[in-house]
C-alpha positions in Angstrom: -3.8 2.1 2.3 -6.8 -0.2 2.7 -6.4 -2.9 0.0 -3.0 -4.0 -1.2 -2.1 -6.8 -3.6 1.3 -8.3 -4.4 1.5 -10.3 -7.6 4.3 -12.1 -9.6 3.6 -11.9 -13.3 5.9 -11.9 -16.4 9.0 -11.8 -14.1 7.7 -8.7 -12.4 6.6 -8.0 -8.9 3.5 -5.8 -9.2 2.1 -4.1 -6.2 -1.2 -2.2 -6.2 -3.0 -0.3 -3.5 -6.4 1.2 -3.0 -6.6 4.2 -0.7 -9.8 4.4 1.3 -10.3 7.6 3.4 -12.9 9.7 5.1 -14.1 12.2 2.5 -13.0 15.2 4.5 -9.3 14.3 4.1 -7.5 16.3 1.4 -6.6 14.5 -1.9 -3.0 13.5 -2.2 -0.5 15.1 -4.5 0.6 13.1 -7.5 3.7 10.9 -7.1 7.0 12.8 -6.9 10.6 11.9 -6.5 12.6 13.3 -3.7 16.0 12.6 -2.1 16.2 11.6 1.6 19.3 10.2 3.3 21.0 10.1 0.0 18.3 7.8 -1.5 15.9 8.7 -4.2 12.3 7.7 -3.2 9.0 8.2 -5.0 5.5 8.5 -3.4 2.2 10.3 -3.6 2.1 12.8 -0.8 -0.7 13.3 1.8 -1.0 17.1 2.2 -2.6 16.7 5.7 0.3 15.0 7.4 3.1 15.1 4.8 3.5 11.3 4.7 2.3 8.6 2.3 0.8 5.2 2.1 2.7 4.0 -1.0 6.5 4.4 -1.4 9.3 3.0 -3.5 13.0 3.7 -3.9 15.7 3.7 -6.6 16.8 0.2 -5.6 13.4 -1.2 -6.6 12.1 -1.7 -3.1 8.5 -1.0 -2.1 7.0 -0.1 1.3 3.2 0.1 1.4 1.0 1.0 4.4 -2.3 -0.4 5.6 -4.2 1.1 8.6 -4.3 -1.3 11.5 -2.6 -4.6 12.3 -4.2 -8.1 12.5 -7.2 -7.0 14.6 -9.4 -4.0 14.6 -8.4 -1.4 17.2 -10.1 1.6 18.8 -9.0 4.9 17.2 -7.7 6.9 20.2 -6.0 10.2 19.2 -3.9 12.2 19.6 -1.1 10.1 18.3 2.6 11.1 18.4 3.2 10.9 14.7 1.5 10.0 11.4 1.9 6.4 10.2 2.6 7.9 6.7 5.7 9.6 8.1 6.8 6.4 9.7 6.5 4.7 6.3 8.8 7.3 4.7 11.3 6.9 7.5 11.3 3.1 6.8 11.8 3.4 3.0 14.3 6.3 3.3 16.6 4.3 5.6 19.7 2.6 4.2 18.4 -0.6 5.9 14.5 -0.4 5.9 14.0 -3.6 7.8 16.4 -2.5 10.5 14.7 0.8 10.7 11.4 -0.8 11.5 13.0 -3.2 14.0 14.7 -0.5 16.0 12.4 2.5 15.8 10.3 3.6 18.8 6.6 3.2 17.9 5.1 4.1 21.3 2.2 6.5 20.7 1.8 5.5 17.0 -1.5 4.1 15.8 -1.4 0.4 14.7 -0.4 -0.3 11.1 0.8 -2.9 8.7 3.6 -2.4 6.2 4.1 -4.6 3.2 7.9 -4.4 2.5 9.5 -5.8 -0.7 13.2 -5.5 -0.1 15.9 -7.0 -2.2 13.8 -9.8 -3.6 12.3 -10.7 -0.1 8.8 -9.9 1.0 8.1 -9.0 4.6 4.9 -8.2 6.5 5.7 -5.7 9.3 3.0 -5.0 12.0 2.7 -2.8 15.0 -0.4 -3.4 17.1 0.1 -0.6 19.5 1.9 -2.8 22.0 4.4 -4.9 20.0 6.0 -5.4 16.6 5.8 -8.5 14.4 7.9 -9.2 11.4 6.8 -12.1 9.1 8.8 -13.3 6.2 6.6 -14.2 3.2 7.2 -16.0 0.0 8.2 -13.4 -2.6 7.3 -15.9 -5.3 3.6 -16.0 -4.3 0.6 -13.7 -4.7 -1.1 -11.9 -1.8 -3.9 -9.6 -0.9 -4.3 -7.6 2.3 -7.4 -5.6 3.5 -7.3 -3.1 6.4 -8.7 -4.5 9.6 -10.0 -1.0 10.5 -12.5 -0.9 7.6 -13.2 -4.6 6.9 -14.4 -7.4 9.1 -12.7 -10.8 9.1 -15.6 -12.2 7.1 -15.3 -9.5 4.4 -11.5 -9.9 4.4 -11.9 -13.6 3.7 -14.4 -12.9 0.9 -11.9 -10.5 -0.7 -9.2 -13.2 -0.5 -11.6 -15.5 -2.4 -12.2 -12.9 -5.1 -8.4 -12.5 -5.4 -7.8 -16.2 -5.6 -10.4 -16.6 -8.3 -8.9 -13.7 -10.2 -5.5 -15.3 -10.2 -7.0 -18.7 -11.2 -8.6 -17.0 -14.2 -5.5 -14.8 -14.9 -2.4 -16.8 -13.9 -0.1 -14.1 -15.3 -2.1 -10.9 -15.1 -1.0 -7.7 -16.8 -0.6 -4.4 -14.9 -3.9 -3.3 -16.6 -5.7 -6.4 -15.5 -4.6 -5.8 -11.9 -5.7 -2.2 -12.2 -9.1 -3.4 -13.4 -9.3 -5.9 -10.6 -8.7 -3.2 -8.0 -11.2 -0.8 -9.7 -14.1 -3.0 -10.7 -14.3 -6.1 -8.5 -17.8 -6.2 -6.9 -18.4 -2.7 -8.2 -22.0 -2.9 -7.1 -21.0 -3.3 -3.5 -20.2 0.2 -2.3 -19.6 -1.0 1.3 -17.1 -3.8 0.8 -16.2 -3.9 -2.9 -12.6 -3.0 -3.8 -13.8 0.6 -4.5 -16.1 1.9 -1.8 -18.4 4.8 -1.2 -19.9 4.4 2.2 -22.8 6.9 2.3 -20.5 9.6 1.0 -18.4 9.5 4.2 -15.7 7.0 3.3 -14.5 6.6 -0.3 -11.7 5.0 -2.3 -9.6 8.1 -3.3 -7.1 6.5 -5.6 -5.4 3.3 -6.9 -1.6 3.3 -7.0 0.5 0.7 -8.7 4.3 0.1 -9.1 6.5 -2.4 -10.8 10.0 -2.5 -12.2 10.6 -3.1 -15.9 13.9 -2.9 -17.7 15.6 -1.2 -14.7 12.9 1.4 -14.5 10.4 1.7 -11.6 7.1 2.7 -13.0 4.4 4.2 -10.7 0.9 4.7 -11.9 -1.5 6.8 -9.8 -5.2 6.9 -10.6 -6.9 9.7 -8.8 -10.5 8.4 -8.8 -12.1 11.5 -7.3 -10.6 13.9 -9.9 -10.6 11.3 -12.7 -6.9 12.0 -13.3 -4.1 9.6 -14.0 -0.3 10.1 -13.5 2.7 8.0 -14.4 6.1 8.7 -12.9 9.3 6.7 -13.5 12.5 6.3 -11.5 15.7 4.7 -12.7 16.6 1.6 -10.7 20.2 1.0 -9.6 20.8 -2.1 -7.6 
C-alpha cells in the first residue's frame, strides 16, 4: 500500500504494489476469492481490520490503496473505519467510481486509490477534507509512493528510478516488474522499494495482478515468510 506501479506491456495492464507496515501489524492472509454484491472479487486480507490494500474483480478491474493523499498528514486516531474496508466497498460496488464519489468519508484517514476501471485509469484521493478524482492516461506508465512514509524528494527519486527502468525495459515482463519492486536500491533500507527501517517498518509483501487470456492472475509474495501464492479468477466483461 506504499509503492504502486501501473505498466502497459505486451497488451497487458500490470499493477504491482509493495505493502510497507509497522512490524507489529499481523501478516495478511493469501489472496482469496469471495462474492460481494453479486460480484466476485479477489484480494489478500488484512486480519487486523478485515480489509485489503489490493483488490480486483471478475471484470478485470483493479483498485489499489495507498496510505495518505498528496501531502503528509498527522495520524490522529481513532478513525471511523479502516481504509482497507473502504477499498473493498469501492471494488465490490456495481459502479466503483460512483461508490467513491458518493460515499461519506468523514472520519476516515486520508488515502489514495488507484482505480483501473473498464480501460480507464483514475486516481481517487481523500485528504480528510475533500475528495479529488483525476483521470489518467491508461496507455501510460505510472508509479506512486505513499506520502506518509516518503518525502517529496524521495518520491521524486523513486519516479526517476522507475523512468530509468522503463527506458531500459520498454516492455517489461511481470517478472521484471517483480524484480524492480523487490531489488531496486536494495542497499537503501530506508527509502528503497523494499524497506526495513530499524526493524520497526518493513515491506511485508509484493502483490501483482494482470489479465491474460480472460484470466486475472494475482501473485502475492509474502516477503516475511518467504512464501509465494498465485490465485486466478476468470474474467467476464
